[in-house]
N, C-alpha and C positions, 0 to 999 in steps of 0.2 A: 503493500499500499504506499502510495506516495504521500510524503508529508506535505501539509498545506504550507504555502508560501508565507513567510512572516510579513507583517505590514511594513511598507517602506517609510511611512511616516507616523508621527505620534503627536496628539494635541497636548501642549505643554503649557503649564503656568507656574508661577512662583507664589507662595502663599504662606500664611500663618494658620495654625489650628488651635482652637480653644482647647484647655485641657478637659479631661473626662468629667470632672466635677462641674464645670460651668456648662457643658453640653448636657449632662443629665438634669441639671437645674432648668434649662431652657426646654428640654424634652418633657418635663413635668408641666411646664407652663402651656406646652402645646397640646396636652391631652385632650382638652375640649375641642380643639380644632381638628385633631386626628379623627375623632369620633363623628364631628359635624360634617366633615368634608373629606370623606374617604376616597372620593373620585379623583382628587387632586393627585398630581405626580409629586409625592413627598421624597425629598432627598434622604438617603440613609444618613443616620446620625455620624457614622464613621467617616463620611465624605464632607461634613461640614468644614468650611474654610473661609478664609479672608483673603481674597486675591490681591496680590500687589502688582503683578505684572502678568497679563495673559499674552502669551506669544503665539497662539494659534498652531497650526499645522507645520511641524518642522520635520525634516529628514531625520531618521534615526541617528544617522551619522553625526548630525550636528549636536545632539544632546550632550555628549561627553565634553564638548567644548565649554559648556555652561558651568560645569561641576567645580572646576578650581576656583573661578572668581567668586562664585556665590558661596562656596565654603569659607573662602578667605574673608568675605564680607561679614558673614555670620560670626567668625571667630574674633573679629574686632568690635562687635556691637553688643551693648548690654541689653538685657531683656527690657520690654515695655510693659507697662502696667495698663490694662485694658479692661473693658466691661461690655457686655452685650445689653443693649438697651432698646426698648420700644419695638415698633414694627412698621412696615410700610410695603409698597409695592411699585413695581415698574409696569406701566401701561396696563394695569389691572390684570396682568398675566403672571407675574413673578412676585413671590412673597419672600420678604426678607426681614431680618432683624438688624438694628443698627449697632454700630460700635462707638463707644465713648472711651475716655480716659486720655492717654498721652497721645492725642492725634497729631500734635505737631511732630513727635518722634515717629509716629506711624508714616506720615507723609515723607518725612526725610528718609526713612528706610526705603519706601517705595521709589523715591528718586534715585537713591544709590543703587538699588537693585536694577532699575531701568538702565541706568548708566553702565552698569557691569554688563548687561546683556548687550547693549549697543557696542561696547568695547570688544565683544566677541565677534562682531560683524554680522549679528543676527537682527535683521530689521523686524519691527512689530509696531502695531497701532497704539501708540501710548495714550490711551484715553484717559481723562482726569480720573484721579483716585476718588471713588465714593465708597468709603468703608462700609461693608455690610457683609452679611452671611446669608447666602440663599437658602431658603427652606423648602420651597415647593414651586411648582409651575401648574397653571390651570390647564385642564384639557380644552380642546378646541370647543368654543361656544360657551364655555363657563367661565365668566370673568368675575360674577359676584361673589363666588367663594373666597377668591384671593382678597378682595376688598374687605370682606367680613372678617376674615382671619387676621388681616393686618390691624383692624380695628381692636380685635381682641387682644393684641400684643401691646396696645398703646401704653398701658401702665406698667409693663414689665421692666425692671432693672435687676440685672444679675449681679452676681458676686464679682468683685474685682479679681483678676488673674494676671499673671505674668507670662509673656511669651516664652516658649521653650526652644523651639527650633524654626529655622528657616526650611521650608519644604519646596522641593522640586517635584511636581506633580504631573503625571501623564495619563492620558485616557485615549484607548484606541477601540473601546467597546461601548455599547449602549448609545449609539448615535441616533436611534430612532427616536419616536415621539415620547418615549418613557424617560425615567430619570437616568442620568448619566453617572456612571461608576468610575471612581478615580483610583489611582495607586500611587503611592510614593516612589519616585525613581531614586531619590535620595533624601536625606534630611540632616541638617547640621545644627548642633546646639549653639545658642548664643554665648558669648563670653561669660564666664562665672555662672553658668547655669547647670544645675545638677539634674540629670535625666535619670529617672528610676526604672522607666520601662525600655523595651528594646527598639531602637530605631533600625530602618532598613540600612544595611551596609551601603556606603556610597558607590560601590561598584554593582549594586544589584540591578537586574534588568526590569 
């Protein structure tokens, strides 16, 4: 039997991820919405992230070029203090929760990440950073659910947490209408950060 050919490209972005405690807290807040709007495409909790730079579709061969500069950047930066807060939507189709805390530091980190990517010779569309964590997407023809779910999150304020790692994330599955699944290509701790769980090895595929 012939092996299936590997994908020639991968969809890549660089992101932060809240710790499990912050994600569990938000998941508890979302329980009424999960029950009220089961038809929405809900992102898996393990896929929740805050995108700093979305690079789009890259050749597989280009991904290793990103790893040394992003690893070096993480090693020189201290952790940020952030909080998940409130809710909102994009065009009545995408549900999100907002990010609060050291937003100046977050914007500076995003600028440095994007500069490191460009220094690798990898062009990308550098849209302005709007810090958020995407939770769900509406199915076609159903926009009211997202608006109502966003209103239900208006009063939410999560616990404060410190960023642990800078993540290089890829996805080459789940590109249909349903939720997209992600995987860490690599992740690097920030300077002075103690990591107690197991991160993917930087050479992991």
